[in-house]
N, C-alpha and C positions, 0 to 999 in steps of 0.2 A: 351388502345386506339390502333387500328389496322390501318395499311396503306394499301389502296386500290391502286395498280398501274394500270392505264389505258394506254394500249399500242394501240395507234391509228395509223392506217395504210393506211387510204384513204386520197388521196390529194384533194377531191371534197368538203371538208368542209361541210356546212349545206346541201349540195345537196346530201351528201352520205347516203344511207339508213342504212348502218352499223353504221355510226357515230350518226345518228338521234336517233336510238334505244339504243345505248350506252349512249347517253346523258340522255335518258329517264331512264335508269337503274340507273345511278349515282344520278339522282334526287330522285328516289324511295329509293336508297340505303341510301343517306344522311338522309332521313326522318325516317328511321328505325335504323340507326346507327349514331345518332348525335355526338358521340364522336370521331368517326373515321376521318382520313383525306384521301384525294383522291389526288394522284399525276398523271400528264399526261406525257407520253413519246410519242411525235409525230416523228415517224421514218423519216418524211420528212424533219424535222427540226434538229433532232439530228446530231451531229458531229460523224458519224460513221467511224472509220479508215479503210482503205483498208486492207484486208487480204492478203498481198503479201510481197515480199522482207523479211525484218528482222522479221516481225510478223509471217509469216508461218515458218521460220527457227526456231524461238523461240518455236513454237509448237512442231516441230519435235525434238528439243532438249529435251524437256520435255518427249516426247514419248520414246526416246531412253536413258533417264536417264543421259543426258549431262548437263554440267553446262552453264547457259547463260553468253554470252558475255555482256559487257555494252550496245551494240547496241540492242541485244535481250531483255535485261531487260527494256530498254526504251520503246520498241515497245510493249512488253507484258504488260506493265503497263496500256496502253490504253484499252486493252482487259480486264484486271482485273477490271477497274473502270466501264465498262459496266456490267460485271457479279455482282459486289458488289452492284451496284445500283438496279439491278433486284432482287437479293436475299435479299435486305433490306426490301422489301415489305412483307405483311403477306397475301395478297389476290391479284388476278390478273383479269384483265378484257382486252380482245383482241378484238378489232373490225376490221373486215377486209373484203374487197370486194373479189370476185373471178376474177381472171385475168387468161384468157387462161386456164381454168379448175383448176388452182392452186393459189398461193398466190402472192401478189405484191412483186416485186424484192427487194424493200427496207426492207420488213419484212424478207425476205430470207437473206438479207444481216445482219441484226440484229441477227437472229437465228444462223447464221453461226460464228458470233463473240461470242455469248452467250454459244453455246454448246462446251465447251472446257475441256480437261482433268484436273483434279485437281481444277476446278472452279464449274462445274456443273454436272460432272460425274467422276467417277473413274473406274479403271480396274485393276483387280488382277487375276492370273492364277486360284486361288481358287475359288473366287466369280464371276468372269466375270465382266461385266459392271454393274455398280451400280449409280443409279441417287442420286444426293446429295441435290437436292431441294425437300424436303418431308413435308407431313402435312399441305399442303397449298392448298386452292381452286382456280380454274381457270374458268372463264367463257369466252367462245368464242362466239362471235355474227358474224355470216357469212351473207353476202348479195350476192345474186347471180341473174343474169338475168333470167335464167331458173330454172327449177325445177329438183333436182337431188336425191331426197329422195327416200326412199323404194317404190316400185311399179310404178316408173315414167319410168323405162327401161333406165334411164340415170345414174344410180348409179355408173357405172364404170369410168364415166368421172369426178367424184368428187376427184380431188387430192387436194382440199383445206382443208376440214375437216380431212380426212384421214392422211394428212401430218402433220397438226398441232397436232393432237392426238399422233401420233407416236413419233414426236420429243419431246414434252413436257413430254409424258410418259416416254420416254428415260432418261430425266433428274430427273425423280422422282415423277411426278404428277400422283396421282391416282383419285382425285376428279376433273374431267373435265366435266363441264356442257356446253350445246351448246343451242343456239338460231338461227334459220335459217329464214332469210328474203328472201323469194322466192315465186314465181317468180316476179321479179321487172319489166320486159319488155314483159310480155305475151300480155297485153292489156293496154289501157289508164288508168284504175283503178287498175291494178294489184299491182302496187308499194304501193298504199295508203292502199289497203286491207292486204298486207303482212306486212307493217310497223305497222299497227294497231294491228295485231295479235301477232307480235313480241314484241310489247310494253306491252301487257297483259302478256305475258310470263315473260318479264323481271321484271315487279312488282311482280309476284310470286317468283322469285328466289331471288330478292333483299331482301325480308323480312327475308329469312333464310340464307343469303349467309355469 
């Protein structure tokens, strides 16, 4: 039995196009993987520690090969818990809207906690950087008001999918699949059409995910 972790990043609930398609994917996934479990991490509800003070000092202690003080250890444990929860899953689904051509700041906060030395990546002079989360698939469902795909002329504005692929690729992911829900704001029916097309794609991916 495998565990699928859904990282939900839109605060709009049922009004969110990314969440709507993600829920459809999960429904399809459950029907084709009845023995698997699905967990949800809502970054707007999760208690994400601030990355400041003792926490950032603890990170630099690791980078410099120094021993943690008791204060550092306590602060770093909160980061370890987030990384451990993430790494305990077998498969990943991230649903996210585009905000200012990028990702929601709460997701950025989560990623900044997750991508840490010794937890999700390592570094040695001989090997350089090495991702530690390997052999697991990730599906990203992106919603955007405009269209930013190939041929649109707006490809350079897409700092949403490019950033996500870069960061999760950095920590070891090689199987990253994508669904784009776009454009959702072009005209009164554009969202419905984009969601319908994305749902069909979600069903296809769910069967073999």
